[in-house]
N, C-alpha and C positions, 0 to 999 in steps of 0.2 A: 826933123826926122827925114832921113834920106830915103830914096826910093827902094833900095835894097832891104833896109830894115823893115819897111812897110810890107814888102812882099813876104818876108819871113813871118811877121805877125799874122798876116792874112792866111798863109798856108797852115800855120799852127791851128788857127780857129777852124778852118775847114776840115782839117784832120780830126779835131775834137768832135765837131758836129757829125762827121761821118761815123766815128766810133760810137757816138751816142745813138744815132739812128740805127746802126747795125745791131747794137745791143737791144734796143727797143723792139726791133723786128723779130729777133730771136726769142725774146722772152714774152712776146705779146700772146695772150690767150683770149680770143674773142668769146663773148657770152651769147651762145646760140639759143634761140627759142625752139622748143620741141615742136616738130611738124608732124602731124598725124597723116599717115597714108590713107587717103580717102577711098582707095580702091581695094584695100585689104579687107578680108572677110571679118565681119563683126559677129562675134559669138554672143548670141542672145539666148534667153530662156523663154519658152512659150508661156509658161505659167510659173507659179511659185514652187521652189524646191521644198521637199519635205525633209525634216531632220533625218539623217541616216539611221539613227537608233529607233526611229518610229516606222520605218518602211515595212518591216516584217509584220508588226502588229496591225498596221492599217491595211495591208494587202492580203495576208494569209489568215483566213477566218474559217471556222467550221460552218457548215451550212445546214447541219441537222444535229439535234440533240435528242437522245432516247433515254428513257428510264424503264428498265426491265423490272417488272414485279413477278410474283409467283405465277400469276395466271394471265397476264397481259403486258403489253408494251405501250407506253405513252411517249409522245414525242412532240417536238416543235421545230419550226424553221424560222421563228421570229428572231431576227438578229439582235434586237435589244435584249431579249431574254437570254440569248446565248452569250452576248457580251458580258452580262452581269455574272453569269456562271464562270466565264473564262477569267474575268477580273479577279474573282475570288480564288479560283484555282491557281492563278498566277502568283499568289502570295505564298503558296506552299513551298516547302523545301523538298524537292524530289531528288533522291540520291540512290546510291547502290544499284546501278544498272547491271543487269546480267542477261545472258541469252539462254533461252530454253527452247527445246524442241517439243512441239505439241502435235499429237495426231489430230485427224479431222474431228473425231468425236470429242477429244479434250478441248479442241478449239471452240466447238459449238457450245459445250457446257460452260466454258469460261466466258464466252461472249454473252450468252443468254442467262447467266446465273442470276438468281433472285437478288434484288436490291443492288443493282449495278447501274451506273451511268455510262452511256456510250456516246462519245463525241465523234462525229463523222465529218471528214474533210472531203472536198471535191476530188482530190487525187493525193498521191503520195507526197509527204512533206519531209525533208531532211531534218533529223533531230538536231543537228548542229545549227541549223537556221532557226528552228523554233526555240532554241535556247534563249533567244532574245525576248521571248514571250513568257515561257514558263521558267520558273526559278530552278533550273536544272543544275546539278553539280557538274561543272564543266570538266572536272578531272576524270569523270567516269562516263561521259556521254559518248556512245558508240557512233561510228560512221554508218548510220543506217537510216532508212526511210520508214514512215508510218502513214497510214490513212485513217486509222481509228485509235482513239484512246479509250480504254475501259477502266473504270475506277470501282473497286470493290468497296461498297459503303457499309458492309457488315462489320460490326465490332466483335472480333474474335478473342478479345481479352489480351491482345498483344500490344506492344508499343507502337507498331506501325502497320499500315495496310498496303495492299498491292495496287500498283498502277501498271497496266499493260499497254504496250504500243504495238499495234498490229499492222503489217504491210497490206497493200491492196491485193497483190497477187500471192496466193498461197500455193505452194507446191503440193502435188499429190503425195500422200503419205504423211511425212512430217513437215511442219512449218516452223521456221525460225521466228520466234516472238521475243521481243525485249521486254523485260519487266523491271520495275523500280519500286522503291519504297517511299512512303510518305508518312509523317507522324500521324498516329491515330487520333490525336486531339484535333488536328486540322480537319480530318474527315468527319469526325463526330459533330464538330461545329457546323460544317457545311450541311450535313444531313439534317440537323435540327432546323436550319434556316430554309432549306429548299424542298425537302421531300413532301411536305404537306402541300406546298404550292404546286409542285409538279403533279401531284395526284389530282388536284382540283382543276388546273388550268390547261394541262397538256391534252392533245388529241390522241385518241387510241389509234395505234398503227397495227397493220397486219404484217406478218413475216412471209417472205416468199423466197425460196431458194432458186436463184437463177441457174446455178451450177452446183456440183457437189461441194465445191469449196468457196462459193460466194453467195451470201444471203443479203437481200435488200429488204427495207421496210417501207411500206406505203400506207397512206391514210386509209383506215378501214371503211369509213363512210364517205358519202358525198360531202364536198366542202364548197363553201362559197368564196369566190375570189372577185376582185374588182378590176375592171378595165380602166386604163388611164390614158390621158393625152398630156404631153409635155412640149413646150416650146424648146427650140434649140438655139444656142449661141455658137457661131462659127469661130474657131481659132484662126489665127493669121497664118496663111501658107507662107508668107514672106518670113515670118519668124521661124517656122520649121526649116525653111531653106537655109537661112543664116545659121541656125543652130546645128544642123546635121551635116552640111557639106563641108568637106575638108578644105577645098579650094573655092572660095567665093568669087574669084576674079573671072573664071572661065566657065560660066554656067550658060548653056544654051537652052532656050525654051522653044518647044514645038507644041502646037495644039491641033487636036483632031476632034471636033465636036465638043463634047463636055469633058474630054480627057486632055490634061496638060502633062507634058513630059519635060522634066528638067534633067539635063545631062551635063556632067563635067568629066574630066579625065578619069576621076576616081569613082564617082558615084552617079546613081540614077534614081530619080524620084518621080513616080507617076501619081497624079492627082485626079481622082474621079469626082467631078463636081455634081454628078447625078446623085451619088450616094454619100458624098462628103467623106471619102476615105482616101488614104494615101498609102503608097508602098515605096519603101526606101531600101536600096540594096548597096552593099559593098561587094562587087562581083568577085574580087580576088580573095575574099576572106572566108570562103566556105571550108568546112572541116568534115572529114569523113569519120574520124574516131569520136566516140561519144565522150562528152564531158561528164564529170561526176554531177549528180543531181544537185548537191548543195551549191556547186559553182554555177550551174545553170540558173538556179533561182536567184542567187545573190547578184550575179552580173546583170541579169535582165532587169531586175528591180532597179539597180543602180543606173543602168543605161538610160532608162526613161526619166529617172529623177534628175540626171545631170543636165538635161535640157528642159526641166520643168514640165515633163510630158504627162504627169499624173494630174491633168487638169480637171478631171471628173472624179470626185471622191467615191463614186459608186462602183469602181472597178475592183475586182478581187481575183486573186490567184485561183485558176480553175483546172488547169491540167498541165502535165509535164510529160515529154517524150524524150528520154535520154538517147534513144537510138537515132532520133533525128535532130538532137540538140535543140529542141523546140519547147517553148513555154507559152501558155495562153493565159491571158488575164481577161475575165469576162465582166461585162456590165451587169449589175444587179439592181433591180427595182423592187421596192417593197419586200426585200428579203429573198426574192426569187431570181434565178439566172435568166438572162435575156438572150434570145436567139434571133439571128437575122441571116438570110442566105447570102447577102452581099458583103458580109464582113463589117457591118456597121456597129456590132455589139461586142467586138473583141479586139484586143491588142495581142498580136502574136509576134514572137521574136525567135530567131534562130541564131545561136551562138556559133561563130566561126573560129578561125585561128586566133591565138593570142588573146583569148577572151573578148574578142570584138564581135558585136552583133552584126551578122552578115545580111540578115533579112529582117525587115521591120514593117509590119502592116498594122494600121490603126484607123479609127475615125478621127476627124479633126473638128468635132463639135462637142459641146457639153450640154447636158439637160438643164434647163433653166427652171429650177424649183422655186425661185423667188417670185416669178411672175404669176404663180397660181398656188393657192393653198391646197390642202388635202381635199377639201370638199369640191372645189371648182375643177381640179384636175381629174377627179374620179368621174368616169363617164357612165358606167353601168356595172351591175353585179351579175355574176354568172356562176352557176353551180357546175363543177366539173365532176365527172364520174368517179366512183370509188376506185380504190386500188385493185380490188378483186375484179371489177368490170374491165379495167384496163388490161389486166392479165388475160382475161377471157378474150378480149378483142385481139390481142397479140397472138394468142394460141389459135384463134380461128382464121387469122390472116394467112392465106396460102403462100404469099410472097415472103413471109417472115419466118426465119429459122430461129426459134427461141434460144438455141445454143449460141447464137451470135449476138444476142442482146446482152449488153454489158452493164446497163444501168437504166433506171426509169425515174424521171423527176417531173415535178410541175414547174413550168417556166413561163416566160412571157414571149410571145411572138411580136417582134418589132416591125412595123411597117410605116411608111411615110403617109401622112394624111393626104388623101387625094384632093381635098378642097383647100389646103393650106400647106405649102411645102415646108414651112417653118415648124410644123408640128409633126410629132411622131406618135403613133398609136401603139399601145401595149395591151395585147389580148392574152389572157391566161389560157394555157394549153398544156396538155400532157406531151412530154418528149421522151423518146427512148434512144439510147446510144447503141448503134448497130454497126459493127465492124469499124469502130472508131469515129463514126459520124453521128451527130445528133439530128434526129428526124422527128418532125411533128406528127403526132398521131391524130388523125381526123376522127374524133370521137362522136361527133353529132350524129352522123348517119349510122354509125355502127351501134351506138347506144339505142337508137330507135329500133333497130333490128333486135337487140337483146331484150328490150322492153316488150316487144311484140311476141317474144317467145315465152315470156313469163306467164 
């Protein structure tokens, strides 16, 4: 083989190798491993999420049930008893909604009619939301709110009986009331199961007209209530931070005593370690126009659930303010609402633009019922004054205008135990709602004065 022929063969091999390498480079697809960005925000949940179809039934509950007889009214606030009644009523087929206009006199007669059940909620509830709890005919459910449900238990020989849905605020003159029908067989079965029990076990209530168009019912006699103590378990602030902040990369922390403030470009969260409460805001999401009540309630329940914020099962829907786009969920203990001046007993949410919650205030602890049973958590028993005594106290108070009193209930005053910061004390007390604010009535000294005058 001469030199020239060797060069030709070598050149051909090199060209072939070059073509092969070029083809391999063009067609090569490397197999990359997925690399997680460790600095990206990790969306977590604080607690377990509840099934969406159970949100309404677990959070929206009546807090008083009355049974009107010919000569008296009986009632209860026992949640177990109310749940049994609602479970039964939830199986009824409620249909044929219609709107009627009732005068004040007609409204009173309909509300207090003999042999009627009255189910009272803490505030207005949208019918479209409560459709998840009652078996309402969705094709005829109106876009309306109600605070009370009244069921006529009388058998008038018809195929169906009336159910009334009454709003909280009644206009002077005529009031719009929604009525529906339910099969008489269902009502008769309910009456046969419950009426005897209601008559024997429920407490007698007195009627008191707060205003011309608003009547409340209070226990007629003194009743005994129990004071409690419960330990608390703290939720993780880190979990709330990771769950709520939009941008987890640029959060700055500043501390001032027992108050920590977390700030990012979009959000701000303030944590008060004295009271174990937090406040979270989206500053750019405030809204002036009121949202429909059904949207307020639905979105606020959903917002908390999305980050597993319903950590304590004892929170219940308590009030709604469409003018402020605000909804309040309150802690309940032993069937009674709990009040605390530092915001430790309530979750409040304000809905902003695009159905985004712009303000969110809440405690970050749960009551530890597992660490103590009923007997060990009960501290003492206390008799509270009767409803009539409370009315007399309010009438005699020079600083109180009864026209501004909107409601009166028995609740628990929550305070931190001075000897153990892990414990909370719950003291039964009378509360009255005055110009939108719940105020504790100091009954001990005032009742001593009343007893002295008898």
